[in-house]
N, C-alpha and C positions, 0 to 999 in steps of 0.2 A: 330712358331709364321709368320706369312702373312702382309707384311710389306708393304702400298699401296704405291708403290714410288711417286705418285704426292707429299706426305706427307715427303719425304726425297729429298733430292740436290741431289741423283745417277739414274740415269735412266735405270736400270740393267736390261736385259734379263735372269730371273733367273727359267725359267715353264722348259725349257730344254729337247722340244719339239723338236723329229725327222723332217725332211722335212721329207712331204708324200714322197710314192716310186711314184708314179706315174709324178713325178715335177726330175726325175731325169734327162730327154732327152739323157735316153737309156744308160749312163756311169755308170758301174761299179762301179768307182773311186768316182762318185755323191756324195756316201753318205759323203766321207771324208769331207764334210760339206752343209753347209744348202745352197740348191742354193731360199727354198724361206720363208724369213724371216718372224718371227713369234715374234718378241719384242719389245720393247722398242726401241730402236737403231739396226740399219745393221749395222757392223764392218765390215762385206765385202766393202761394198758401201761406211761408215761414213760419211750415213743418216741416220734419222728417220727412224724408223718400221711402223710394221701397227698398234701395239695394238697406238703408239705414237701417228698415225695418226687421227684412229678414237676419241683419249679419244680429240684433239685437232679440229679437224672438230666438234663434241658434244657444246665445248666450243665456239666455233667462232660462228655455227649458234645463240646460245642463244644474239649473240653481235651484230650480225646481224641484228638477228628481232628488236633489240629494237634501233640500232644506223640508221639504212637502209643508211650505209655506201658501198659503190661499193669495192667488191675483185675478185678474178677471179682463180679458180682450172684448173690446166693442168691437162691431165692424159700423158706422158711419155712410148711409148711402143718400144721399141726392138726387131722387126718382124726376125725369120732367123737366132734363136741361136739352133733348132732343128739340121738346117744343119750344121751351126759352129761347135756345138760340136760334131759330126762326122767326119770334120776335124778339126777340134783344141781341140778338148779333153775339160774335165772339164779347164785347164788352160787357155786355150784358150774365154770359154764363163768367165770366175770371170773375168779374163782383162779387156772384151768388157763391165760387167755389173760396175768395180771400173772405168772405163774411164767415161760412160756414167754418174756413178753418182758424181764424180767430176764435171766432166764440169757444169752440171745442178746447186751443191753447187758454182761454180763459179759466174755464172750468177743472183745467184738471192741479193735484199737486207737481213738485219741483220733479219729484220724484216717479213722476206718470212720462207717456213717451206718443207723442200724437204724429201721426205720421200719414200722408194724402200717398195711400198706394195703387188707387189707377185714377181716372181723368177724375171720379166724381164717387168717390171711395174714400173713405176716410180710415184709420182703424187707430185704439187706443188702447194702451198695456199701461192697468193699476195693479201695480205690485201691493201685496199687502191688505188686499179688498176683499172684504168676505162679501155675500151672495148681499144682504140689507144695504153695503153700499154701495153696492155697486147697483142696484136697482134704484136708489138715488141720484150717485151720480148719471144711469141712463135717463131717468126723467127729467133732472137740472138742464144734462144735455141736450135730451129733445127737444121742452122748451125756449131753451135760451136759442136751439138752430133757426125753430120754426121763427120766433121772432125776429131776430139776426134777418128772414129770407125771405120775411113777410110783407118788404114792397116791390118785391121783386118780380110778382107774381105768383096768380093762384095756380100756376100750371106746375109747381115746385113741390114734392113731396120730399121727408125725410125719414128713411127707413131706418132702426137699428137692430141689429144682431148683436148680445152678450149674452158672457159665458164666466161665469167665477165656480168652476167644482172645489169643494173644499180643501183636497189632496194638495190644489196648486200646477195638476194635470194640463200639461199649456195644449199637448195631443188634442187632448178631448174639451179644453175649451176654444179651440179654432177649430174644428169640426162643427159644435155643437152653435157658435157664437153665429159661423157661415149658413149654418141650416136656417136658425132664427130669423139672419135677413132676408133668406130666401121667401121663408113664409110672410114677412112683413112686404116684402114687394111684392109677390103676389097678392094680398088682400087688399095695396095701396094703388093698382094698374085700376 
């Protein structure tokens, strides 16, 4: 019997899907844990997962169309994990991702959402956040994450893309945040 998690108070990933083979960073031990989150939550980083993010963004799009209130989308990607896996192994990568997830979670308000949506990518939704507040959050988050992963090695980089359209159009915000993230990733390589 399939139960819709939105009809219960539990967000448990029950799909049991294994991590994709191309996402193991070349480490044979990577199969022991899921590098790519696939469910409602990500137990590795104690953040929401990609399924939750997709459902939440879908709901927030509808709210934003009705209310036209400001909102911010932030994408954070930790670069250099391939190189880091070669020296630090899976445990080194795991500790970096856990540190980044915890740090992001500490930077947000109770009404915000932090989700790990890919191996090294986190997404943050900041409702009722204008552009000035978004800039402040991005700079705080970047500094905190860089500090948190500093001990892990010089081969790691933090790239952030964000958008905060005044009218709350989340489709525009998602596109602009993705473009800004791609630009930062190109520069940081």
